[in-house]
N, CA, C, O and CB atoms as a CASP TS submission, in Angstrom:
PFRMAT TS
TARGET T0000
AUTHOR 0000-0000-0000
METHOD Language model
MODEL 1
PARENT N/A
ATOM      1  N   UNK     1     -46.033 -17.222  28.497  1.00  0.00           N
ATOM      2  CA  UNK     1     -46.255 -17.866  29.754  1.00  0.00           C
ATOM      3  C   UNK     1     -45.061 -18.568  30.373  1.00  0.00           C
ATOM      4  O   UNK     1     -44.899 -18.666  31.589  1.00  0.00           O
ATOM      5  CB  UNK     1     -47.310 -18.807  29.594  1.00  0.00           C
ATOM      6  N   UNK     2     -44.224 -19.056  29.440  1.00  0.00           N
ATOM      7  CA  UNK     2     -42.877 -19.612  29.950  1.00  0.00           C
ATOM      8  C   UNK     2     -42.006 -18.600  30.551  1.00  0.00           C
ATOM      9  O   UNK     2     -41.397 -18.816  31.599  1.00  0.00           O
ATOM     10  CB  UNK     2     -42.088 -20.261  28.838  1.00  0.00           C
ATOM     11  N   UNK     3     -41.932 -17.403  29.847  1.00  0.00           N
ATOM     12  CA  UNK     3     -41.147 -16.382  30.416  1.00  0.00           C
ATOM     13  C   UNK     3     -41.653 -15.883  31.645  1.00  0.00           C
ATOM     14  O   UNK     3     -40.847 -15.512  32.498  1.00  0.00           O
ATOM     15  CB  UNK     3     -40.994 -15.342  29.545  1.00  0.00           C
ATOM     16  N   UNK     4     -42.968 -15.818  31.872  1.00  0.00           N
ATOM     17  CA  UNK     4     -43.531 -15.274  33.136  1.00  0.00           C
ATOM     18  C   UNK     4     -43.209 -16.291  34.216  1.00  0.00           C
ATOM     19  O   UNK     4     -42.807 -15.892  35.309  1.00  0.00           O
ATOM     20  CB  UNK     4     -45.117 -15.008  33.038  1.00  0.00           C
ATOM     21  N   UNK     5     -43.353 -17.500  33.983  1.00  0.00           N
ATOM     22  CA  UNK     5     -43.129 -18.625  35.017  1.00  0.00           C
ATOM     23  C   UNK     5     -41.637 -18.638  35.287  1.00  0.00           C
ATOM     24  O   UNK     5     -41.270 -18.737  36.458  1.00  0.00           O
ATOM     25  CB  UNK     5     -43.638 -20.120  34.482  1.00  0.00           C
ATOM     26  N   UNK     6     -40.751 -18.549  34.323  1.00  0.00           N
ATOM     27  CA  UNK     6     -39.290 -18.519  34.746  1.00  0.00           C
ATOM     28  C   UNK     6     -38.879 -17.386  35.516  1.00  0.00           C
ATOM     29  O   UNK     6     -38.183 -17.542  36.519  1.00  0.00           O
ATOM     30  CB  UNK     6     -38.417 -18.561  33.613  1.00  0.00           C
ATOM     31  N   UNK     7     -39.285 -16.157  35.095  1.00  0.00           N
ATOM     32  CA  UNK     7     -38.986 -14.933  35.900  1.00  0.00           C
ATOM     33  C   UNK     7     -39.626 -14.993  37.276  1.00  0.00           C
ATOM     34  O   UNK     7     -38.961 -14.589  38.230  1.00  0.00           O
ATOM     35  CB  UNK     7     -39.479 -13.665  35.168  1.00  0.00           C
ATOM     36  N   UNK     8     -40.837 -15.452  37.466  1.00  0.00           N
ATOM     37  CA  UNK     8     -41.523 -15.352  38.625  1.00  0.00           C
ATOM     38  C   UNK     8     -40.919 -16.454  39.719  1.00  0.00           C
ATOM     39  O   UNK     8     -40.813 -16.180  40.914  1.00  0.00           O
ATOM     40  CB  UNK     8     -43.047 -15.545  38.288  1.00  0.00           C
ATOM     41  N   UNK     9     -40.571 -17.627  39.196  1.00  0.00           N
ATOM     42  CA  UNK     9     -40.082 -18.678  40.055  1.00  0.00           C
ATOM     43  C   UNK     9     -38.598 -18.909  40.008  1.00  0.00           C
ATOM     44  O   UNK     9     -38.104 -19.790  40.713  1.00  0.00           O
ATOM     45  CB  UNK     9     -40.752 -19.906  39.726  1.00  0.00           C
ATOM     46  N   UNK    10     -37.868 -18.173  39.223  1.00  0.00           N
ATOM     47  CA  UNK    10     -36.554 -18.527  39.033  1.00  0.00           C
ATOM     48  C   UNK    10     -35.645 -18.348  40.308  1.00  0.00           C
ATOM     49  O   UNK    10     -34.801 -19.198  40.589  1.00  0.00           O
ATOM     50  CB  UNK    10     -36.055 -17.749  37.911  1.00  0.00           C
ATOM     51  N   UNK    11     -35.828 -17.296  41.018  1.00  0.00           N
ATOM     52  CA  UNK    11     -34.932 -17.083  42.253  1.00  0.00           C
ATOM     53  C   UNK    11     -35.341 -18.058  43.309  1.00  0.00           C
ATOM     54  O   UNK    11     -34.451 -18.588  43.974  1.00  0.00           O
ATOM     55  CB  UNK    11     -35.036 -15.589  42.842  1.00  0.00           C
ATOM     56  N   UNK    12     -36.600 -18.350  43.534  1.00  0.00           N
ATOM     57  CA  UNK    12     -37.002 -19.326  44.551  1.00  0.00           C
ATOM     58  C   UNK    12     -36.604 -20.760  44.214  1.00  0.00           C
ATOM     59  O   UNK    12     -36.232 -21.520  45.108  1.00  0.00           O
ATOM     60  CB  UNK    12     -38.487 -19.262  44.750  1.00  0.00           C
ATOM     61  N   UNK    13     -36.682 -21.160  42.876  1.00  0.00           N
ATOM     62  CA  UNK    13     -36.250 -22.447  42.480  1.00  0.00           C
ATOM     63  C   UNK    13     -34.749 -22.638  42.758  1.00  0.00           C
ATOM     64  O   UNK    13     -34.339 -23.613  43.387  1.00  0.00           O
ATOM     65  CB  UNK    13     -36.563 -22.659  41.029  1.00  0.00           C
ATOM     66  N   UNK    14     -33.927 -21.662  42.262  1.00  0.00           N
ATOM     67  CA  UNK    14     -32.470 -21.730  42.597  1.00  0.00           C
ATOM     68  C   UNK    14     -32.152 -21.721  44.081  1.00  0.00           C
ATOM     69  O   UNK    14     -31.242 -22.409  44.543  1.00  0.00           O
ATOM     70  CB  UNK    14     -31.753 -20.575  41.965  1.00  0.00           C
ATOM     71  N   UNK    15     -32.926 -20.922  44.825  1.00  0.00           N
ATOM     72  CA  UNK    15     -32.775 -21.015  46.310  1.00  0.00           C
ATOM     73  C   UNK    15     -32.917 -22.446  46.848  1.00  0.00           C
ATOM     74  O   UNK    15     -32.084 -23.016  47.554  1.00  0.00           O
ATOM     75  CB  UNK    15     -33.822 -20.124  46.995  1.00  0.00           C
ATOM     76  N   UNK    16     -34.122 -22.963  46.406  1.00  0.00           N
ATOM     77  CA  UNK    16     -34.531 -24.356  46.853  1.00  0.00           C
ATOM     78  C   UNK    16     -33.424 -25.390  46.569  1.00  0.00           C
ATOM     79  O   UNK    16     -33.051 -26.223  47.395  1.00  0.00           O
ATOM     80  CB  UNK    16     -35.861 -24.808  46.115  1.00  0.00           C
ATOM     81  N   UNK    17     -32.940 -25.258  45.338  1.00  0.00           N
ATOM     82  CA  UNK    17     -31.963 -26.265  44.810  1.00  0.00           C
ATOM     83  C   UNK    17     -30.608 -26.110  45.593  1.00  0.00           C
ATOM     84  O   UNK    17     -29.948 -27.109  45.879  1.00  0.00           O
ATOM     85  CB  UNK    17     -31.728 -26.057  43.202  1.00  0.00           C
ATOM     86  N   UNK    18     -30.207 -24.851  45.933  1.00  0.00           N
ATOM     87  CA  UNK    18     -29.002 -24.608  46.599  1.00  0.00           C
ATOM     88  C   UNK    18     -29.053 -25.163  48.154  1.00  0.00           C
ATOM     89  O   UNK    18     -28.110 -25.673  48.758  1.00  0.00           O
ATOM     90  CB  UNK    18     -28.726 -23.057  46.519  1.00  0.00           C
ATOM     91  N   UNK    19     -30.348 -24.944  48.636  1.00  0.00           N
ATOM     92  CA  UNK    19     -30.611 -25.372  50.024  1.00  0.00           C
ATOM     93  C   UNK    19     -30.914 -26.853  50.247  1.00  0.00           C
ATOM     94  O   UNK    19     -31.163 -27.353  51.344  1.00  0.00           O
ATOM     95  CB  UNK    19     -31.739 -24.605  50.539  1.00  0.00           C
ATOM     96  N   UNK    20     -30.861 -27.523  49.024  1.00  0.00           N
ATOM     97  CA  UNK    20     -31.041 -28.959  49.035  1.00  0.00           C
ATOM     98  C   UNK    20     -32.554 -29.372  49.526  1.00  0.00           C
ATOM     99  O   UNK    20     -32.790 -30.367  50.210  1.00  0.00           O
ATOM    100  CB  UNK    20     -29.919 -29.592  49.999  1.00  0.00           C
ATOM    101  N   UNK    21     -33.469 -28.501  49.090  1.00  0.00           N
ATOM    102  CA  UNK    21     -34.991 -28.666  49.368  1.00  0.00           C
ATOM    103  C   UNK    21     -35.354 -29.534  48.197  1.00  0.00           C
ATOM    104  O   UNK    21     -35.000 -29.213  47.063  1.00  0.00           O
ATOM    105  CB  UNK    21     -35.913 -27.193  49.425  1.00  0.00           C
ATOM    106  N   UNK    22     -36.032 -30.596  48.428  1.00  0.00           N
ATOM    107  CA  UNK    22     -36.494 -31.502  47.489  1.00  0.00           C
ATOM    108  C   UNK    22     -37.790 -31.106  46.786  1.00  0.00           C
ATOM    109  O   UNK    22     -37.949 -31.254  45.574  1.00  0.00           O
ATOM    110  CB  UNK    22     -36.642 -32.750  48.126  1.00  0.00           C
ATOM    111  N   UNK    23     -38.769 -30.563  47.665  1.00  0.00           N
ATOM    112  CA  UNK    23     -39.916 -30.125  47.020  1.00  0.00           C
ATOM    113  C   UNK    23     -39.998 -28.708  46.620  1.00  0.00           C
ATOM    114  O   UNK    23     -40.292 -27.871  47.473  1.00  0.00           O
ATOM    115  CB  UNK    23     -40.953 -30.406  47.797  1.00  0.00           C
ATOM    116  N   UNK    24     -39.765 -28.361  45.393  1.00  0.00           N
ATOM    117  CA  UNK    24     -39.832 -26.912  44.911  1.00  0.00           C
ATOM    118  C   UNK    24     -41.171 -26.354  45.192  1.00  0.00           C
ATOM    119  O   UNK    24     -42.224 -26.948  44.963  1.00  0.00           O
ATOM    120  CB  UNK    24     -39.539 -26.777  43.377  1.00  0.00           C
ATOM    121  N   UNK    25     -41.060 -25.149  45.714  1.00  0.00           N
ATOM    122  CA  UNK    25     -42.303 -24.490  46.266  1.00  0.00           C
ATOM    123  C   UNK    25     -43.476 -24.459  45.303  1.00  0.00           C
ATOM    124  O   UNK    25     -44.615 -24.765  45.654  1.00  0.00           O
ATOM    125  CB  UNK    25     -41.995 -23.058  46.674  1.00  0.00           C
ATOM    126  N   UNK    26     -43.128 -24.049  43.986  1.00  0.00           N
ATOM    127  CA  UNK    26     -44.260 -23.870  43.053  1.00  0.00           C
ATOM    128  C   UNK    26     -44.693 -25.122  42.397  1.00  0.00           C
ATOM    129  O   UNK    26     -45.717 -25.090  41.715  1.00  0.00           O
ATOM    130  CB  UNK    26     -43.920 -22.894  42.006  1.00  0.00           C
ATOM    131  N   UNK    27     -43.993 -26.277  42.532  1.00  0.00           N
ATOM    132  CA  UNK    27     -44.461 -27.501  42.173  1.00  0.00           C
ATOM    133  C   UNK    27     -45.371 -28.031  43.214  1.00  0.00           C
ATOM    134  O   UNK    27     -46.430 -28.571  42.893  1.00  0.00           O
ATOM    135  CB  UNK    27     -43.381 -28.383  41.911  1.00  0.00           C
ATOM    136  N   UNK    28     -44.997 -27.898  44.464  1.00  0.00           N
ATOM    137  CA  UNK    28     -45.664 -28.398  45.543  1.00  0.00           C
ATOM    138  C   UNK    28     -47.013 -27.706  45.694  1.00  0.00           C
ATOM    139  O   UNK    28     -47.999 -28.398  45.949  1.00  0.00           O
ATOM    140  CB  UNK    28     -44.835 -28.266  46.736  1.00  0.00           C
ATOM    141  N   UNK    29     -47.123 -26.386  45.553  1.00  0.00           N
ATOM    142  CA  UNK    29     -48.424 -25.586  45.718  1.00  0.00           C
ATOM    143  C   UNK    29     -48.655 -24.985  44.323  1.00  0.00           C
ATOM    144  O   UNK    29     -47.955 -24.057  43.920  1.00  0.00           O
ATOM    145  CB  UNK    29     -48.329 -24.377  46.915  1.00  0.00           C
ATOM    146  N   UNK    30     -49.669 -25.535  43.569  1.00  0.00           N
ATOM    147  CA  UNK    30     -49.996 -25.067  42.237  1.00  0.00           C
ATOM    148  C   UNK    30     -50.627 -23.720  42.196  1.00  0.00           C
ATOM    149  O   UNK    30     -50.798 -23.172  41.107  1.00  0.00           O
ATOM    150  CB  UNK    30     -50.875 -26.011  41.587  1.00  0.00           C
ATOM    151  N   UNK    31     -51.015 -23.101  43.406  1.00  0.00           N
ATOM    152  CA  UNK    31     -51.600 -21.821  43.471  1.00  0.00           C
ATOM    153  C   UNK    31     -50.715 -20.751  42.871  1.00  0.00           C
ATOM    154  O   UNK    31     -51.154 -19.785  42.247  1.00  0.00           O
ATOM    155  CB  UNK    31     -51.923 -21.500  44.856  1.00  0.00           C
ATOM    156  N   UNK    32     -49.378 -21.004  43.116  1.00  0.00           N
ATOM    157  CA  UNK    32     -48.387 -20.085  42.453  1.00  0.00           C
ATOM    158  C   UNK    32     -48.448 -20.109  41.034  1.00  0.00           C
ATOM    159  O   UNK    32     -48.380 -19.028  40.450  1.00  0.00           O
ATOM    160  CB  UNK    32     -47.020 -20.392  42.826  1.00  0.00           C
ATOM    161  N   UNK    33     -48.564 -21.157  40.381  1.00  0.00           N
ATOM    162  CA  UNK    33     -48.673 -21.100  38.937  1.00  0.00           C
ATOM    163  C   UNK    33     -49.972 -20.345  38.484  1.00  0.00           C
ATOM    164  O   UNK    33     -49.925 -19.459  37.631  1.00  0.00           O
ATOM    165  CB  UNK    33     -48.653 -22.540  38.367  1.00  0.00           C
ATOM    166  N   UNK    34     -51.133 -20.737  39.094  1.00  0.00           N
ATOM    167  CA  UNK    34     -52.268 -20.005  38.806  1.00  0.00           C
ATOM    168  C   UNK    34     -52.237 -18.493  38.883  1.00  0.00           C
ATOM    169  O   UNK    34     -52.808 -17.836  38.012  1.00  0.00           O
ATOM    170  CB  UNK    34     -53.216 -20.453  39.614  1.00  0.00           C
ATOM    171  N   UNK    35     -51.610 -17.920  39.866  1.00  0.00           N
ATOM    172  CA  UNK    35     -51.464 -16.599  40.052  1.00  0.00           C
ATOM    173  C   UNK    35     -50.546 -16.015  38.903  1.00  0.00           C
ATOM    174  O   UNK    35     -50.854 -14.983  38.307  1.00  0.00           O
ATOM    175  CB  UNK    35     -50.929 -16.363  41.436  1.00  0.00           C
ATOM    176  N   UNK    36     -49.370 -16.758  38.622  1.00  0.00           N
ATOM    177  CA  UNK    36     -48.542 -16.379  37.572  1.00  0.00           C
ATOM    178  C   UNK    36     -49.165 -16.245  36.186  1.00  0.00           C
ATOM    179  O   UNK    36     -48.984 -15.276  35.448  1.00  0.00           O
ATOM    180  CB  UNK    36     -47.511 -17.287  37.522  1.00  0.00           C
ATOM    181  N   UNK    37     -49.937 -17.337  35.894  1.00  0.00           N
ATOM    182  CA  UNK    37     -50.652 -17.359  34.588  1.00  0.00           C
ATOM    183  C   UNK    37     -51.767 -16.376  34.443  1.00  0.00           C
ATOM    184  O   UNK    37     -52.058 -15.896  33.348  1.00  0.00           O
ATOM    185  CB  UNK    37     -51.206 -18.691  34.348  1.00  0.00           C
ATOM    186  N   UNK    38     -52.450 -16.049  35.658  1.00  0.00           N
ATOM    187  CA  UNK    38     -53.427 -15.071  35.509  1.00  0.00           C
ATOM    188  C   UNK    38     -52.835 -13.722  35.290  1.00  0.00           C
ATOM    189  O   UNK    38     -53.285 -12.984  34.413  1.00  0.00           O
ATOM    190  CB  UNK    38     -54.294 -15.069  36.647  1.00  0.00           C
ATOM    191  N   UNK    39     -51.777 -13.352  36.105  1.00  0.00           N
ATOM    192  CA  UNK    39     -51.053 -12.068  35.899  1.00  0.00           C
ATOM    193  C   UNK    39     -50.623 -11.923  34.401  1.00  0.00           C
ATOM    194  O   UNK    39     -50.920 -10.917  33.757  1.00  0.00           O
ATOM    195  CB  UNK    39     -49.771 -11.998  36.853  1.00  0.00           C
ATOM    196  N   UNK    40     -49.920 -12.956  33.874  1.00  0.00           N
ATOM    197  CA  UNK    40     -49.508 -12.906  32.563  1.00  0.00           C
ATOM    198  C   UNK    40     -50.632 -12.674  31.489  1.00  0.00           C
ATOM    199  O   UNK    40     -50.510 -11.907  30.534  1.00  0.00           O
ATOM    200  CB  UNK    40     -48.811 -14.120  32.310  1.00  0.00           C
ATOM    201  N   UNK    41     -51.736 -13.432  31.763  1.00  0.00           N
ATOM    202  CA  UNK    41     -52.894 -13.143  30.931  1.00  0.00           C
ATOM    203  C   UNK    41     -53.396 -11.786  30.923  1.00  0.00           C
ATOM    204  O   UNK    41     -53.647 -11.207  29.867  1.00  0.00           O
ATOM    205  CB  UNK    41     -53.937 -13.951  31.292  1.00  0.00           C
ATOM    206  N   UNK    42     -53.563 -11.228  32.124  1.00  0.00           N
ATOM    207  CA  UNK    42     -53.913  -9.877  32.311  1.00  0.00           C
ATOM    208  C   UNK    42     -53.017  -8.806  31.692  1.00  0.00           C
ATOM    209  O   UNK    42     -53.457  -7.759  31.216  1.00  0.00           O
ATOM    210  CB  UNK    42     -53.993  -9.660  33.676  1.00  0.00           C
ATOM    211  N   UNK    43     -51.756  -9.137  31.732  1.00  0.00           N
ATOM    212  CA  UNK    43     -50.787  -8.220  31.162  1.00  0.00           C
ATOM    213  C   UNK    43     -50.824  -8.186  29.684  1.00  0.00           C
ATOM    214  O   UNK    43     -50.706  -7.139  29.047  1.00  0.00           O
ATOM    215  CB  UNK    43     -49.437  -8.565  31.599  1.00  0.00           C
ATOM    216  N   UNK    44     -51.011  -9.486  29.090  1.00  0.00           N
ATOM    217  CA  UNK    44     -51.164  -9.478  27.615  1.00  0.00           C
ATOM    218  C   UNK    44     -52.436  -8.861  27.076  1.00  0.00           C
ATOM    219  O   UNK    44     -52.461  -8.340  25.961  1.00  0.00           O
ATOM    220  CB  UNK    44     -51.091 -10.850  27.119  1.00  0.00           C
ATOM    221  N   UNK    45     -53.520  -8.924  27.893  1.00  0.00           N
ATOM    222  CA  UNK    45     -54.875  -8.365  27.503  1.00  0.00           C
ATOM    223  C   UNK    45     -54.650  -6.811  27.475  1.00  0.00           C
ATOM    224  O   UNK    45     -54.945  -6.119  26.500  1.00  0.00           O
ATOM    225  CB  UNK    45     -56.110  -8.815  28.596  1.00  0.00           C
ATOM    226  N   UNK    46     -54.137  -6.361  28.560  1.00  0.00           N
ATOM    227  CA  UNK    46     -53.945  -4.847  28.748  1.00  0.00           C
ATOM    228  C   UNK    46     -53.067  -4.391  27.589  1.00  0.00           C
ATOM    229  O   UNK    46     -53.371  -3.400  26.927  1.00  0.00           O
ATOM    230  CB  UNK    46     -53.238  -4.460  30.205  1.00  0.00           C
ATOM    231  N   UNK    47     -51.953  -5.133  27.341  1.00  0.00           N
ATOM    232  CA  UNK    47     -51.053  -4.707  26.172  1.00  0.00           C
ATOM    233  C   UNK    47     -51.742  -4.618  24.864  1.00  0.00           C
ATOM    234  O   UNK    47     -51.448  -3.738  24.056  1.00  0.00           O
ATOM    235  CB  UNK    47     -49.904  -5.670  25.997  1.00  0.00           C
ATOM    236  N   UNK    48     -52.617  -5.475  24.647  1.00  0.00           N
ATOM    237  CA  UNK    48     -53.308  -5.587  23.251  1.00  0.00           C
ATOM    238  C   UNK    48     -54.330  -4.545  23.195  1.00  0.00           C
ATOM    239  O   UNK    48     -54.625  -4.135  22.073  1.00  0.00           O
ATOM    240  CB  UNK    48     -54.000  -7.024  22.974  1.00  0.00           C
ATOM    241  N   UNK    49     -54.904  -4.058  24.179  1.00  0.00           N
ATOM    242  CA  UNK    49     -55.909  -2.934  24.137  1.00  0.00           C
ATOM    243  C   UNK    49     -55.337  -1.588  23.598  1.00  0.00           C
ATOM    244  O   UNK    49     -56.031  -0.692  23.117  1.00  0.00           O
ATOM    245  CB  UNK    49     -56.469  -2.693  25.568  1.00  0.00           C
ATOM    246  N   UNK    50     -53.998  -1.561  23.739  1.00  0.00           N
ATOM    247  CA  UNK    50     -53.278  -0.210  23.453  1.00  0.00           C
ATOM    248  C   UNK    50     -52.217   0.210  24.338  1.00  0.00           C
ATOM    249  O   UNK    50     -51.817  -0.585  25.188  1.00  0.00           O
ATOM    250  CB  UNK    50     -54.211   0.879  23.470  1.00  0.00           C
ATOM    251  N   UNK    51     -51.751   1.280  24.249  1.00  0.00           N
ATOM    252  CA  UNK    51     -50.708   1.874  25.066  1.00  0.00           C
ATOM    253  C   UNK    51     -51.343   2.137  26.510  1.00  0.00           C
ATOM    254  O   UNK    51     -52.355   2.831  26.608  1.00  0.00           O
ATOM    255  CB  UNK    51     -50.147   3.249  24.369  1.00  0.00           C
ATOM    256  N   UNK    52     -50.765   1.604  27.559  1.00  0.00           N
ATOM    257  CA  UNK    52     -51.255   1.862  28.788  1.00  0.00           C
ATOM    258  C   UNK    52     -50.925   3.404  29.287  1.00  0.00           C
ATOM    259  O   UNK    52     -49.910   4.005  28.938  1.00  0.00           O
ATOM    260  CB  UNK    52     -50.682   0.798  29.705  1.00  0.00           C
ATOM    261  N   UNK    53     -51.815   3.881  30.050  1.00  0.00           N
ATOM    262  CA  UNK    53     -51.599   5.269  30.513  1.00  0.00           C
ATOM    263  C   UNK    53     -50.338   5.371  31.337  1.00  0.00           C
ATOM    264  O   UNK    53     -50.014   4.401  32.022  1.00  0.00           O
ATOM    265  CB  UNK    53     -52.796   5.766  31.337  1.00  0.00           C
ATOM    266  N   UNK    54     -49.591   6.479  31.329  1.00  0.00           N
ATOM    267  CA  UNK    54     -48.423   6.482  32.218  1.00  0.00           C
ATOM    268  C   UNK    54     -48.801   6.572  33.705  1.00  0.00           C
ATOM    269  O   UNK    54     -48.040   6.071  34.533  1.00  0.00           O
ATOM    270  CB  UNK    54     -47.512   7.642  31.858  1.00  0.00           C
ATOM    271  N   UNK    55     -49.862   7.145  34.064  1.00  0.00           N
ATOM    272  CA  UNK    55     -50.230   7.174  35.484  1.00  0.00           C
ATOM    273  C   UNK    55     -50.567   5.745  36.023  1.00  0.00           C
ATOM    274  O   UNK    55     -50.264   5.388  37.162  1.00  0.00           O
ATOM    275  CB  UNK    55     -51.450   8.128  35.688  1.00  0.00           C
ATOM    276  N   UNK    56     -51.219   4.951  35.115  1.00  0.00           N
ATOM    277  CA  UNK    56     -51.493   3.590  35.463  1.00  0.00           C
ATOM    278  C   UNK    56     -50.220   2.756  35.607  1.00  0.00           C
ATOM    279  O   UNK    56     -50.134   1.926  36.513  1.00  0.00           O
ATOM    280  CB  UNK    56     -52.392   2.987  34.440  1.00  0.00           C
ATOM    281  N   UNK    57     -49.222   2.958  34.728  1.00  0.00           N
ATOM    282  CA  UNK    57     -47.939   2.272  34.825  1.00  0.00           C
ATOM    283  C   UNK    57     -47.222   2.621  36.157  1.00  0.00           C
ATOM    284  O   UNK    57     -46.646   1.747  36.805  1.00  0.00           O
ATOM    285  CB  UNK    57     -47.046   2.648  33.613  1.00  0.00           C
ATOM    286  N   UNK    58     -47.270   3.923  36.550  1.00  0.00           N
ATOM    287  CA  UNK    58     -46.555   4.375  37.702  1.00  0.00           C
ATOM    288  C   UNK    58     -47.226   3.753  38.935  1.00  0.00           C
ATOM    289  O   UNK    58     -46.563   3.293  39.864  1.00  0.00           O
ATOM    290  CB  UNK    58     -46.528   5.932  37.773  1.00  0.00           C
ATOM    291  N   UNK    59     -48.550   3.757  38.908  1.00  0.00           N
ATOM    292  CA  UNK    59     -49.233   3.054  40.033  1.00  0.00           C
ATOM    293  C   UNK    59     -48.984   1.641  40.132  1.00  0.00           C
ATOM    294  O   UNK    59     -48.783   1.167  41.250  1.00  0.00           O
ATOM    295  CB  UNK    59     -50.643   3.217  39.955  1.00  0.00           C
ATOM    296  N   UNK    60     -48.969   0.832  39.017  1.00  0.00           N
ATOM    297  CA  UNK    60     -48.644  -0.525  39.016  1.00  0.00           C
ATOM    298  C   UNK    60     -47.158  -0.880  39.512  1.00  0.00           C
ATOM    299  O   UNK    60     -46.834  -1.819  40.239  1.00  0.00           O
ATOM    300  CB  UNK    60     -48.872  -1.009  37.639  1.00  0.00           C
ATOM    301  N   UNK    61     -46.309   0.135  38.921  1.00  0.00           N
ATOM    302  CA  UNK    61     -44.859  -0.010  39.437  1.00  0.00           C
ATOM    303  C   UNK    61     -44.729   0.240  40.917  1.00  0.00           C
ATOM    304  O   UNK    61     -44.002  -0.501  41.578  1.00  0.00           O
ATOM    305  CB  UNK    61     -43.905   0.984  38.708  1.00  0.00           C
ATOM    306  N   UNK    62     -45.379   1.224  41.478  1.00  0.00           N
ATOM    307  CA  UNK    62     -45.314   1.607  42.924  1.00  0.00           C
ATOM    308  C   UNK    62     -45.847   0.396  43.798  1.00  0.00           C
ATOM    309  O   UNK    62     -45.264   0.018  44.814  1.00  0.00           O
ATOM    310  CB  UNK    62     -46.205   2.962  43.199  1.00  0.00           C
ATOM    311  N   UNK    63     -46.949  -0.144  43.333  1.00  0.00           N
ATOM    312  CA  UNK    63     -47.657  -1.332  44.048  1.00  0.00           C
ATOM    313  C   UNK    63     -46.661  -2.540  43.960  1.00  0.00           C
ATOM    314  O   UNK    63     -46.406  -3.205  44.965  1.00  0.00           O
ATOM    315  CB  UNK    63     -49.162  -1.731  43.313  1.00  0.00           C
ATOM    316  N   UNK    64     -46.139  -2.794  42.816  1.00  0.00           N
ATOM    317  CA  UNK    64     -45.209  -3.878  42.806  1.00  0.00           C
ATOM    318  C   UNK    64     -43.970  -3.711  43.744  1.00  0.00           C
ATOM    319  O   UNK    64     -43.585  -4.584  44.522  1.00  0.00           O
ATOM    320  CB  UNK    64     -44.758  -4.068  41.421  1.00  0.00           C
ATOM    321  N   UNK    65     -43.404  -2.507  43.581  1.00  0.00           N
ATOM    322  CA  UNK    65     -42.200  -2.255  44.460  1.00  0.00           C
ATOM    323  C   UNK    65     -42.564  -2.207  45.897  1.00  0.00           C
ATOM    324  O   UNK    65     -41.735  -2.575  46.729  1.00  0.00           O
ATOM    325  CB  UNK    65     -41.505  -0.944  44.096  1.00  0.00           C
ATOM    326  N   UNK    66     -43.723  -1.790  46.254  1.00  0.00           N
ATOM    327  CA  UNK    66     -44.172  -1.759  47.668  1.00  0.00           C
ATOM    328  C   UNK    66     -44.375  -3.248  48.188  1.00  0.00           C
ATOM    329  O   UNK    66     -43.984  -3.628  49.292  1.00  0.00           O
ATOM    330  CB  UNK    66     -45.554  -0.907  47.797  1.00  0.00           C
ATOM    331  N   UNK    67     -44.969  -3.966  47.350  1.00  0.00           N
ATOM    332  CA  UNK    67     -45.185  -5.384  47.798  1.00  0.00           C
ATOM    333  C   UNK    67     -43.955  -6.197  47.887  1.00  0.00           C
ATOM    334  O   UNK    67     -43.900  -7.102  48.719  1.00  0.00           O
ATOM    335  CB  UNK    67     -46.110  -6.081  46.885  1.00  0.00           C
ATOM    336  N   UNK    68     -42.942  -5.941  47.080  1.00  0.00           N
ATOM    337  CA  UNK    68     -41.652  -6.592  47.100  1.00  0.00           C
ATOM    338  C   UNK    68     -40.883  -6.216  48.296  1.00  0.00           C
ATOM    339  O   UNK    68     -40.275  -7.080  48.929  1.00  0.00           O
ATOM    340  CB  UNK    68     -40.878  -6.275  45.890  1.00  0.00           C
ATOM    341  N   UNK    69     -40.872  -4.854  48.679  1.00  0.00           N
ATOM    342  CA  UNK    69     -40.083  -4.258  49.723  1.00  0.00           C
ATOM    343  C   UNK    69     -40.724  -4.835  51.057  1.00  0.00           C
ATOM    344  O   UNK    69     -40.266  -4.510  52.153  1.00  0.00           O
ATOM    345  CB  UNK    69     -40.103  -2.604  49.638  1.00  0.00           C
TER
END
């Protein structure tokens, strides 16, 4: 969970510190942490069931890249 939170909020936290914003976005709004922890839990659950199907991985990767872009 620590690794998930650090990677999900790392860039935004650094940005906020460099811009001298005093309220870091994920501390101010805890919904970010809830989504991060839910996604990490879902990832661990899927990984424990076995090897994910390659098509499912490609779909998740495409959705993630599309949402990021």
